[in-house]
C-alpha positions as CSV (number, residue, x, y, z in Angstrom):
1,M,0.0,0.0,0.0
2,A,1.3,3.5,-0.9
3,N,1.9,6.0,1.9
4,R,0.4,9.5,1.3
5,I,1.8,12.8,2.4
6,M,-0.3,16.0,2.2
7,L,1.1,19.4,3.2
8,N,0.1,23.0,2.6
9,E,0.5,24.4,-0.9
10,T,2.7,27.2,0.6
11,S,3.9,28.0,4.1
12,Y,5.8,30.9,5.6
13,H,7.9,30.6,8.8
14,G,9.7,33.1,11.0
15,A,9.2,36.5,12.6
16,G,7.4,38.9,10.3
17,A,5.9,36.1,8.2
18,I,2.5,37.8,8.2
19,Q,3.9,40.5,5.9
20,A,3.5,38.0,3.1
21,I,-0.3,37.7,3.3
22,P,-1.4,40.7,1.2
23,G,0.9,39.6,-1.7
24,E,-0.4,36.1,-1.6
25,V,-4.0,37.3,-1.6
26,K,-3.4,39.5,-4.6
27,S,-1.5,36.9,-6.5
28,R,-4.2,34.3,-6.0
29,G,-7.0,36.8,-7.1
30,Y,-9.0,36.5,-3.9
31,R,-11.7,39.2,-3.5
32,K,-13.0,39.2,0.1
33,A,-12.1,37.3,3.2
34,L,-14.1,36.1,6.2
35,V,-11.7,36.5,9.0
36,C,-12.3,33.8,11.6
37,C,-11.1,34.5,15.1
38,G,-12.0,34.4,18.8
39,P,-13.3,37.4,20.6
40,T,-10.3,37.7,23.0
41,L,-7.8,37.9,20.2
42,L,-10.0,40.5,18.4
43,R,-10.3,42.6,21.6
44,R,-6.5,42.4,22.4
45,G,-5.6,43.7,18.9
46,V,-3.9,40.5,17.8
47,V,-6.2,40.1,14.8
48,A,-5.5,43.7,13.8
49,R,-1.9,42.8,13.1
50,V,-3.2,41.0,10.0
51,T,-6.3,43.1,9.2
52,D,-4.1,46.3,9.3
53,L,-2.1,44.8,6.5
54,L,-5.2,44.1,4.5
55,D,-6.5,47.7,5.1
56,R,-3.2,49.1,3.9
57,E,-3.5,47.3,0.6
58,G,-7.3,48.0,0.2
59,L,-8.2,44.3,0.5
60,A,-11.8,43.6,1.6
61,Y,-12.7,41.4,4.6
62,A,-15.4,40.8,7.2
63,I,-14.8,39.5,10.7
64,F,-16.5,36.5,12.3
65,S,-15.5,36.2,15.9
66,D,-18.4,34.2,17.4
67,I,-16.2,31.2,18.0
68,K,-15.9,29.3,21.3
69,P,-12.7,27.7,22.6
70,N,-14.2,24.3,21.7
71,P,-16.1,25.3,18.5
72,T,-19.7,24.1,18.3
73,I,-22.0,23.0,15.5
74,E,-23.8,26.3,16.0
75,N,-20.5,28.3,15.6
76,V,-20.0,26.5,12.2
77,T,-23.6,27.1,11.1
78,E,-23.4,30.8,11.9
79,G,-20.1,31.0,10.2
80,V,-21.4,29.5,7.0
81,R,-24.2,32.0,7.0
82,A,-21.8,34.9,7.5
83,F,-19.5,33.6,4.7
84,R,-22.4,33.6,2.3
85,E,-24.0,36.9,3.4
86,Q,-20.7,38.7,3.2
87,G,-20.0,37.4,-0.3
88,A,-16.6,36.1,0.8
89,D,-14.6,33.8,-1.4
90,Y,-11.8,32.8,1.0
91,L,-11.1,32.6,4.8
92,I,-8.4,33.8,7.0
93,A,-8.2,31.8,10.3
94,I,-6.4,33.6,13.1
95,G,-5.9,31.9,16.4
96,G,-5.5,28.4,17.8
97,G,-7.2,25.3,16.7
98,S,-10.7,26.6,17.4
99,P,-10.8,29.3,14.7
100,M,-8.9,27.1,12.3
101,D,-11.2,24.1,12.8
102,T,-14.2,26.4,12.4
103,A,-12.8,27.8,9.2
104,K,-12.3,24.3,7.8
105,A,-15.9,23.3,8.5
106,I,-17.2,26.6,7.0
107,G,-15.0,26.2,4.0
108,I,-16.1,22.6,3.4
109,I,-19.8,23.3,3.7
110,A,-19.4,26.4,1.5
111,T,-18.2,24.3,-1.4
112,N,-20.1,21.1,-0.5
113,P,-23.6,22.3,0.5
114,E,-24.9,18.8,0.7
115,F,-23.0,18.6,4.0
116,A,-24.8,21.5,5.6
117,D,-25.7,19.2,8.5
118,V,-22.4,19.6,10.4
119,R,-22.7,16.2,12.0
120,S,-22.6,14.6,8.5
121,L,-18.9,15.7,8.4
122,E,-17.8,13.3,11.2
123,G,-15.2,10.8,10.3
124,V,-14.1,10.7,6.7
125,A,-16.8,12.5,4.8
126,D,-17.1,11.9,1.1
127,T,-16.8,15.5,0.1
128,K,-16.3,16.2,-3.6
129,N,-14.8,19.7,-3.7
130,P,-11.9,21.4,-2.0
131,C,-13.0,23.8,0.6
132,A,-13.0,27.5,0.1
133,P,-9.4,28.7,0.3
134,I,-8.0,29.1,3.8
135,I,-5.1,31.2,5.0
136,A,-4.2,29.9,8.4
137,V,-2.3,32.1,10.9
138,P,-1.7,30.3,14.2
139,T,-1.4,32.3,17.4
140,T,-0.7,29.3,19.6
141,A,2.1,26.7,19.2
142,G,0.2,23.4,19.6
143,T,-2.6,22.3,17.4
144,A,-0.8,22.5,14.0
145,A,-4.3,22.9,12.5
146,E,-2.7,25.1,9.8
147,V,-1.1,22.0,8.3
148,T,-3.5,19.2,9.0
149,I,-6.5,17.6,7.3
150,N,-8.3,17.2,10.6
151,Y,-10.7,19.3,12.6
152,V,-12.8,18.8,15.7
153,I,-16.3,20.1,16.4
154,T,-18.3,19.9,19.7
155,D,-21.8,18.6,19.7
156,V,-23.2,20.3,22.8
157,E,-26.5,18.5,22.7
158,K,-24.8,15.1,22.8
159,K,-21.9,16.1,25.0
160,R,-19.3,14.9,22.6
161,K,-16.6,16.0,20.2
162,F,-16.4,14.5,16.8
163,V,-13.3,14.4,14.6
164,C,-13.5,15.1,10.9
165,V,-10.8,14.0,8.5
166,D,-10.9,15.4,5.0
167,P,-8.1,16.0,2.5
168,H,-10.2,18.8,1.0
169,D,-9.9,21.0,4.2
170,M,-6.2,21.6,4.0
171,P,-5.4,25.4,4.2
172,V,-3.7,26.5,1.0
173,L,-1.4,28.8,2.9
174,A,0.0,28.6,6.4
175,V,1.7,31.6,8.0
176,V,3.6,30.5,11.1
177,D,4.9,33.8,12.6
178,P,6.2,33.4,16.2
179,D,5.5,37.1,16.8
180,M,1.8,36.3,16.5
181,M,2.2,34.0,19.5
182,D,3.6,36.5,21.9
183,S,0.3,37.3,23.5
184,M,-0.2,33.8,24.9
185,P,-0.2,33.6,28.7
186,A,2.1,31.0,30.2
187,S,-0.7,28.6,31.0
188,L,-1.9,28.5,27.4
189,T,1.7,28.2,26.1
190,A,2.2,25.2,28.3
191,A,-1.1,23.5,27.4
192,T,-0.8,24.0,23.6
193,G,2.9,23.0,23.8
194,M,2.0,19.7,25.5
195,D,-0.7,19.2,22.9
196,A,2.1,19.5,20.3
197,L,4.2,17.0,22.1
198,T,1.3,14.6,22.3
199,H,0.9,14.9,18.5
200,A,4.5,14.1,18.0
201,I,4.7,11.1,20.3
202,E,1.4,9.6,19.3
203,G,2.1,10.2,15.7
204,Y,5.5,8.5,16.1
205,I,4.0,5.3,17.6
206,T,0.7,5.1,15.7
207,R,0.0,2.1,13.6
208,A,0.4,4.0,10.3
209,A,3.7,5.6,11.1
210,W,6.5,5.2,8.6
211,E,10.0,6.5,7.9
212,M,9.1,9.9,6.6
213,T,6.6,10.7,9.4
214,D,9.1,9.3,11.9
215,M,11.6,11.9,10.7
216,F,9.0,14.7,11.3
217,H,7.9,13.4,14.7
218,L,11.4,12.9,16.2
219,K,12.5,16.3,15.1
220,A,9.3,17.8,16.6
221,I,9.9,16.0,19.9
222,Q,13.4,17.3,20.0
223,L,12.4,20.9,19.3
224,I,9.5,20.9,21.8
225,A,11.5,19.3,24.6
226,R,14.2,21.9,24.3
227,S,11.9,24.9,23.7
228,L,8.7,24.6,25.7
229,R,10.1,25.6,29.1
230,D,11.7,28.7,27.6
231,A,8.5,29.5,25.7
232,V,6.5,29.3,28.9
233,A,9.1,31.7,30.4
234,G,8.4,34.2,27.6
235,K,11.7,33.8,25.9
236,Q,11.8,34.6,22.1
237,A,14.0,31.6,21.2
238,G,11.5,29.3,23.0
239,R,8.6,30.7,21.1
240,E,10.4,30.3,17.8
241,G,11.3,26.7,18.6
242,M,7.8,25.9,19.5
243,A,6.3,27.6,16.4
244,L,8.4,25.3,14.2
245,G,8.2,22.2,16.4
246,Q,4.4,22.2,16.5
247,Y,4.2,22.7,12.7
248,I,6.6,19.8,12.0
249,A,4.5,17.6,14.3
250,G,1.5,18.5,12.3
251,M,3.3,17.6,9.1
252,G,3.5,14.1,10.5
253,F,0.4,13.2,12.4
254,S,-2.0,14.7,9.9
255,N,-0.8,11.9,7.5
256,V,-0.8,9.0,9.9
257,G,-3.2,9.7,12.7
258,L,-3.0,9.7,16.5
259,G,-4.1,7.4,19.4
260,I,-6.1,7.1,22.6
261,A,-4.5,10.0,24.5
262,H,-6.3,12.2,22.0
263,S,-9.5,10.1,22.1
264,I,-9.7,10.5,25.9
265,A,-8.8,14.2,25.6
266,H,-11.6,14.8,23.2
267,T,-14.2,13.4,25.5
268,L,-12.9,15.2,28.6
269,G,-13.1,18.5,26.6
270,A,-16.7,17.7,25.5
271,V,-18.0,16.8,29.0
272,Y,-15.9,19.1,31.3
273,D,-14.7,21.7,28.9
274,T,-11.2,20.7,29.9
275,P,-8.6,22.6,27.7
276,H,-7.5,20.2,25.1
277,G,-3.8,20.6,25.7
278,V,-4.2,20.1,29.4
279,A,-6.2,16.9,28.9
280,C,-3.6,15.6,26.4
281,A,-0.8,16.4,28.8
282,M,-2.4,14.6,31.7
283,M,-3.1,11.5,29.6
284,L,0.1,11.3,27.6
285,P,2.4,9.6,30.1
286,I,-0.5,7.3,31.3
287,V,-1.1,6.2,27.7
288,M,2.6,5.9,27.0
289,E,2.9,3.4,29.9
290,Y,-0.1,1.5,28.6
291,N,1.3,1.3,25.0
292,A,5.0,0.6,25.8
293,G,4.9,-3.1,25.1
294,C,3.8,-2.5,21.5
295,T,6.4,0.1,20.5
296,G,9.6,-1.9,19.8
297,E,12.6,0.3,20.2
298,K,10.8,3.6,19.6
299,Y,10.8,4.7,23.2
300,R,14.6,4.8,23.1
301,E,14.4,7.4,20.4
302,I,11.7,9.3,22.2
303,A,13.9,9.4,25.3
304,R,16.9,10.5,23.2
305,A,14.8,13.3,21.6
306,M,13.6,14.4,25.0
307,G,17.2,14.9,26.1
308,V,17.7,11.8,28.2
309,E,21.4,10.9,28.4
310,G,22.9,7.4,28.2
311,V,19.9,5.8,26.5
312,D,22.1,3.4,24.4
313,A,23.4,1.8,27.7
314,M,19.8,1.2,29.0
315,T,17.7,-1.9,28.9
316,Q,14.5,-1.7,27.0
317,E,12.6,-1.5,30.3
318,E,14.9,1.3,31.4
319,Y,14.6,3.5,28.3
320,R,10.9,3.0,28.2
321,A,10.6,4.2,31.7
322,A,13.0,7.1,31.0
323,A,10.9,8.3,28.1
324,V,7.7,8.4,30.2
325,A,9.5,10.1,33.1
326,A,10.9,12.8,30.8
327,V,7.4,13.5,29.5
328,R,6.0,13.7,33.1
329,R,8.9,16.0,34.1
330,L,8.3,18.4,31.3
331,S,4.6,18.5,31.9
332,A,5.1,19.2,35.6
333,D,7.8,21.8,34.9
334,V,5.4,23.9,32.8
335,G,2.6,23.6,35.4
336,I,0.2,21.0,34.1
337,P,-1.7,19.2,36.8
338,A,-1.5,15.4,37.1
339,K,-5.2,14.9,38.2
340,L,-8.5,16.2,36.9
341,D,-10.6,17.6,39.7
342,A,-13.8,17.7,37.7
343,L,-13.7,14.0,36.9
344,K,-16.3,11.9,38.6
345,E,-16.4,8.1,39.0
346,E,-20.0,7.9,37.8
347,D,-19.0,9.6,34.5
348,L,-16.3,7.0,33.6
349,P,-18.6,4.6,31.6
350,F,-19.8,7.4,29.3
351,L,-16.3,8.9,28.9
352,A,-14.8,5.5,28.1
353,E,-17.5,4.7,25.6
354,S,-17.1,8.1,23.9
355,A,-13.3,7.7,23.8
356,Y,-13.7,4.2,22.3
357,A,-15.9,5.6,19.5
358,D,-13.4,8.5,18.8
359,A,-11.8,8.5,15.3
360,C,-8.3,8.6,16.8
361,R,-8.7,5.3,18.7
362,P,-8.0,2.9,15.8
363,G,-4.6,4.4,15.3
364,N,-3.4,3.4,18.8
365,P,-0.5,0.9,18.6
366,R,-2.2,-1.4,21.2
367,D,-5.7,-2.8,20.8
368,T,-7.9,-1.4,23.5
369,S,-11.3,-1.8,25.0
370,V,-13.9,0.3,26.9
371,E,-12.7,-1.5,30.1
372,D,-9.1,-0.5,29.4
373,L,-10.1,3.1,28.7
374,T,-12.1,3.2,31.9
375,A,-9.0,2.1,33.9
376,L,-6.8,4.7,32.2
377,L,-9.3,7.5,32.9
378,R,-9.5,6.3,36.6
379,K,-5.8,7.2,36.9
380,L,-6.8,10.9,36.7
381,L,-9.0,10.7,39.8
């Protein structure tokens, strides 16, 4: 079977990268943007860093900021309406995963109106047309939604998140400018950074992993491990390393999938509104321990990339334990809790069943069950 790699048509990286946006818009002949963002970034003037560039060049746009941190079906439906009413022909998504996921769903429905029921996009939807063009400008270093074919929407009514996987939703242009990430508070930097690490580690050990994605994931682990603490401390070098590391992780996992740390994180976010990166960080070492026996020698390379010394002299048991310990230490160092106070014993059956039904679960290297997932969740109590 052939392995497939899908990446952005074009991407820009480094401080000041947003300056390239007006030229790209003009060269592509786009007429009017729907700018998707959250209200906080709009209020703090982060969005204006991009819209000021559009104003300077006389490029038309409308702003859609009614997007929640875990975007809902309603957010998408309202966004589709705004896209049509404004006569937009492309989208600019500014923010973390939430605006970008919302933009992907809007863009897909705009060009595939038969999927107007947002729930019909769950899983691998049989869309026929590429989505309306998206320019993705991340302001967090974690989700890598700017380079993935995945997006996640919350079904508030059913208390669940559903994952959509669609090659037609890839942003045509990613603009990864670390200066756009300088407004992140330390807690958000930590959470999104641990989400990126979870992407890299789960992508590296997933069933579909292969040599090219292994290359991406190991480099991402290395960059994140050496950059996240400094990024949380507000250091420019740390922000730059995280901006690149999270994007490289996205280059990998978007093409091979993830595992049950993400499955569990999705359901914790849907039920308790737990920040996605926090949920991933809490579950990652627990799931790594669970999966260790199915990973061959890969934990040795994870430990090495995490900065553990002397791994070549370790036994398999030792380097597996060292890899998990390094992840736990990084998570603790950046202030992620090890337990989830909101979690209730009586919720475990629903949470485990939801995680088992999640689209990321089949990629896990170890076969799992609802009972196993229940036991893993219980470790957060």
